[in-house]
N, C-alpha and C positions, 0 to 999 in steps of 0.2 A: 504494500500500500504506500503510495507517495505521501510526502509531507503535506501537500495541498489537500489531498483527500482526507488525511488524518485530521487536519485542521477543520475541514467542513464537518466531519463527523463529531468532532468535539463541540463545534458551535451548535450543531443540531441537538446534541445531548443537553447543552446548556439551555437551548430554547425549550426543549421538552420539560426540563426541570422548572423553568419559569412558569410554563403552562400548568404543571402539576401543582404549583404553589399559588395558582390563580393570579399570577402576575402577568395578566394577558397583554398589557401594553409592552412590557419588556420582551415577552415572547414574540409578539408581532414584529417589533423592531429588529430583533435578531434574525427572525425568519426572512424579513425583507432584505436584510443585509446579506444573508446567504444567497438570495435570489440574484443579487447583483453579480456575483461571480459564478453561480450555478443555477441559471434560470430554468433548468429542466429538473428541478427537485420537486416531485409530486407532493411530498409531505408539507413542504413550505408553501407551495401554491394552495393547497387545501386549507391550511391554517389561515393564511392572510385573506383568502376568499371569505371564510366564515366571519372574520373580523370585519371585512368590508360589508358583508350582508347585515351584520348587527348595526351598522351605521346607515343602512339603506342605500348603499352604493352597489346596486344590483348589477349594473353593466360590468363593473370591474370584477365583482365576485364571479359572475358567469364566465367571463373570459378566462380567469385563472383556473376555474374548475374544469372548463372544457379542455384547457391545455393539460391539466393534471390527468384528465380521463384519457386523453390521447397517449400520454406517456405511460400510464398504468391502468389499462382498461379492465383489469381483473380485480380492482379494489372496490368492493361494494360501498364503502363509506364515501368514496368520492362521488359515485353515482347518486347515492342518497342525498348528499349535500347539494349536488347540482339540481336535483329534483326540488329541493327546498327553495333554491334560488328561483327556479321557474315558477313555483307556487307563489312566491312573494311578488312576482311580476304578473301573476294571474295568467300564466301560460299553462293552463291545465293539461293540455295534450302533451306538451313537451315534458312537463313534470311527471306525468304518468309513464311515459317512455323511460325516463331516467330511473324511476322507482322500479319498474319492471326489469331494467338492466341490473340494478342492485340485487333484486330478489332472485334473478336468474343465477347470480353468483353465490348468494347466501339466502336460501328460501326462508329461513327462520329469523331473518333480520327484523326484530320487532319494530324498530322505529321506521324502517322503510315501509313495512306493512301498514303502520299507522298513517304515515304521510300519504301513502297511496290512496287511502280512504279519503283524505282531504282533497287529493287531485280529482277523484271521482265526484266528490261533492261539488267542487268548483265547476266541473263540467256539467252539472245538473243531473247526474246519474245517481239519484238518491238511493235507489234499491241496491245498486252495486256498492255504493259507499257504505251502506249499512252492513253488508256482509263483510266488506274489507275491514271496517272498524271493529266489528265483532270478532273477526278472526284474529286481528292483532291483539286486542284486549285479552281474549281467551288464552292465546298462546303465551303472552307475557305473564298473565296472572297465574297460569298453571305452573309457572316456574318461580312464583313468589314475587314477581315484579308488578309494579303499577297497582298495588292493592291499597296504597295510601300515599300521602305525601312523602312519608319516610322512604318508601320503596320506589319512588318515582323521581328521576333526576329533575332538578328545578326547571331546567329549560324545556322539559317535556310536559310539565304538569298542566299548563293550559290546554295543550293539544289532547292530552289524555282525558281531561275532564270534559272537553267538548265532545270527544268521541263517545264517552259514556252517555252523555245527554242525548246525542244524536241517535245512538242505538236504542236507548230507552223509548224515544219517540217513534222511531220508524220501524223497529222490529215489530212492535204491537200492530202498527198500521198495516204492515205487510200481511200478518196473520189474520187480522180482522177482514181485510180485503179478500183474502182467500175464501172466507166463508160467506161473503156477501151473496153469491148466487143461492145459497141455501136459505138465507134470511128472506130473500125475495120469494123463494119457493114455499117456505113453511110459515113465514111470519116472523116479525121482529123478536117476539118473546120465546120462540121455539128453541133457541140455542143458548138461553141464559146460563144454564149450568156449565155448558162447555166453555162459554166465554169466561165464566168465573174460574174454570180450570186453567184457562190460558193465563189469566191474571196471577194465579198461584204459581204457575210455571215460570212466569216472568218476575216473580217475587214482588208483585204489587199488592198482594193480599196474603194473609196467612192461610194455611190449609185448614186449621181448626178441625182436626180429625175427631169424629165422634167417639172413637175408641182408641185408647192409648197404645193398644197393641198393633195398630195399623200405621203404615208409612209407605208412601209411593216413591220409588226412586226416580220416577220420571214425570208422569202426568196423572194428576188427581182430579176427578170430577166430583165436586161436592154434591150433597143431597141424595146420594145413592144409598140404599140399604147396606149397612156395614155389619157383617157377621162372618165368623170364620167359615162355617159350612152353610150350604143352601139346601132347602127341601127339594126332594126329587120331583115333586109335582110341577115345579117351575120349568122342568126340562123334559118335555114329553118324548124327545128323541133318545133319552137314556134307554128306554125299553127296546127301541129299535136296535141300538148299538149292542146292547147286552145279548140280544138274540144271536148275534154273530160271534160271540166270545170264542167258541170252539174253532171256528174258521180262522179268526185272527190269531189265536194261539198256535194253530198248526203252522201258519206262516212264520210266526215268531220263532218256533222251535227250529224251523229250517234255517233261519238267520243265525241262531245260536250255534247250530251245527256247522255252519260255514260262514263265519263272521266277516264276510266282505261287506264293507259299508258301515261297520260298527266303529265308532270313534268316541274318544272321551268327551263327555258333555261339556266340561269346563275347559276344553282345549288341551288339557294335559291330565295325566294321572300321577304326576310327581307328588307323592304324599308329603314330602317335606315342605314343598312350596305351598300346597293346598292347605295344609294345617296351619302354616304361618299366616295365610290369608283368611283363616277361619272359614273355610269352605267345605272341607271333607276330612274325615278322620276314620281310622280303622281299629278294630279290636281283634282281628284275626289275621294279622300280618298286613300285606299290601291291600289297600282299599281302592276300589275302582267304581266310578259312576260313568257308565257307558251309554251310548245312545245310537239309535238307528233312525235317522230322520226321514220322514215323508215330506215335511215342509219345515222350513226355518227361515225367519226374517222375510216371509213372503215368497221365498224361493222354493220351487218344487225340486226334490231330489229324484230325478228321473230314473236313475239306475236302481235306486232302492224301491221306487214305485213299481218298476217292472218286475222286481224280484217277488213282490207281494201284491199281485194283481187283484186278488179278491178283497184284501184289506183296503187297497186304493179305491176300489169301486164303492165300498161301504163308506169310506170317508167322504167321497164326492156327494153323498146324499145328506150330509150333516150340516147344520147351520154354523159353520166355523167363522171366526173373525177373519176378515180379509183387509189388511192395511198394507199398501205398497211399501216394500222394504222392511216390514216389521212383522207381519202376521199373515197366515196362521203359523203356529208352532205345533207340529204333530210328530210324535216319535214313540218308539219303544224305549222306555227308560229302564236300564239294566243295572242293578245294584249287586255287587259281589258280596259274598259272605263277610260279615263283620263291618261292612261299610256304613258310615253315618254321615248323611248330608246335614251339615250344621245349620244352625238357625240363620235365616236370612229373610229379606223382604223382596217382593216383586216390584214391577215397574209401574203398573197402572191398575186402578180399580175398575176401569171401563170394561175389562174382560175378566172372566173367571176361568179357573183351571179345572178340568175334569180328568180323573184317573179311571181307566178301565183296568182293574186288576186281572192279570193273566196267569202269573206264576207267583203264588204267595205261600212261602213256607211259614212255619210257626215263628213267633217272636219278630214279626215285621210290622211296622206301623208308621203313621204320619201323625205329627202334632201340629195343629194350626191354632195360633192364638192361645197356646197352652192346653188345648183340648185334644186329647189323643183319639185317633181313629184307627182301628185295625182293619186293613183291607179284607174284603171277601171276594174271592175269585168270581168274576162275571157280574159284579154289582158295582155300578158307577158311584163315585163320590165327587161332588163339585165343591170347590172352596175358593176363597179369595186369597190369593198368594201375597197380597200386600199386608196381610197379617203375618207377623213373624211365624215362620214355620220351619220344621225340620222333619227328616225321615230317616229311618234306620232299618238295617237288616242284621239282626243279631243271631241269625241262624247260620248253619253251615252249608246252605244251598243258595243258589242265585234267586233273586227276587226280580220280577219284571212286571211293569205296568205300561199301558198305553197312555200317553199324555196328549191332551188336545185342549184348545181354548175356544170359548164362546163368549158372546157379548153378555155383559151384565143385564139381567132381565128388566131392570128398571129403565134402561135407556130407550128412548123413543127412536123411531126410524130416522127422524131428523138428526137426533143426537149421534146416532151411530154413523151416519154419513159425515157429520161434522168432525167427529173424532178421527175417522179414517182420513179425511181430507187434511185436517190440521196436523196430525202426526206425520203424515207423508210430507207435508209442507215444511215442518220443522226439520225433518231429515234432509230435504233439499237445501234448506237454508244453511244448515251446518256443513253440508258438503261443499256448498259454494264458498263458505267462510273458511274452509279447510281446517275445521275443528273436529274433535271426536264426535261420532254419532251419538244420539241419545241412547240410554240403556235399552236393550231389547230383551234381556233375560232376567 
């Protein structure tokens, strides 16, 4: 390294030290001095540009950042800052391009995602701005950032607070607009409970569960009957399904004999991990909760359906919940000897869970809301899984039930349509915002 280069690096280190000590004027002066002898120094160009931006010197800041971007086109911070300059000049399209360049290099750059929302807002694209802001906020907050003034850099606080207010206003508008055709069809008051559920989801009103044992991980519709188990007379299709128990069991036995398509319900049967997560435990060695899906998250498992054609035909006649990307969920649930599904809550009270018991050894049961129920082969039981529940197989044989879901009987046709439309819309919104989908299990 030459003496001249060593001197420049020493000056850069001094400038960085000034900046770290918030001696911004001293840092800027030193960076500008460096540019006199080394005009192609991206770090110096970026710093003096942001100082110029703070003084409203947009043209100068833009020129320096464009120069820096040409010199170092793979540095996302430079593209992000160039976007901020374009925003300040109300050049929304150019700002959007710059933020997209930054995110192409660093997709999880929180500030670039936040400012990208501002560019979309400036362009009048409010719906897209809402998803962009929400995605930025969710990503940052999931990592402990932007949760308060303490966790938000001072320079970003106004932008973060604006994004929160914007999302609070427009996210609800988007979801309410989604349901407007149903209001037109059924009348303004027909969707009141679902709209209240939306407000609970958006944390605008408390859930106020009527029973302390109940909790919805995703979407709660207030005003529905809340009880751990539901009377059989509410589900006339139970009798129809029960008549086919032997047929369904025969196809289950074929699956158990040749377990192609059988998979861990929780994605893994790693007992150490699942016990740490308070999901599954075992008393007879290795515990397994396995599944053979006919439907999951609204997806049909074609290969499994072909393996069990008679069961598939029976399922087609039942009033299952259908929500794009979410429901129905229908499966053979297979619990190995000694396995214990630990206490947990479901995602929504808008649908109930039915078990058709197929293979039930002694000492197998489910407990919902603290009320124990011993399965009887061929006799359906329907329960609300938003009540805390658990299930166990304390025998030395495999236990198997068919699980399927149906609408809560209190819901009207209008409310069922609204829940299906709204839950699908929430999924679309989260996907556009590039955040985790709402819980499905």
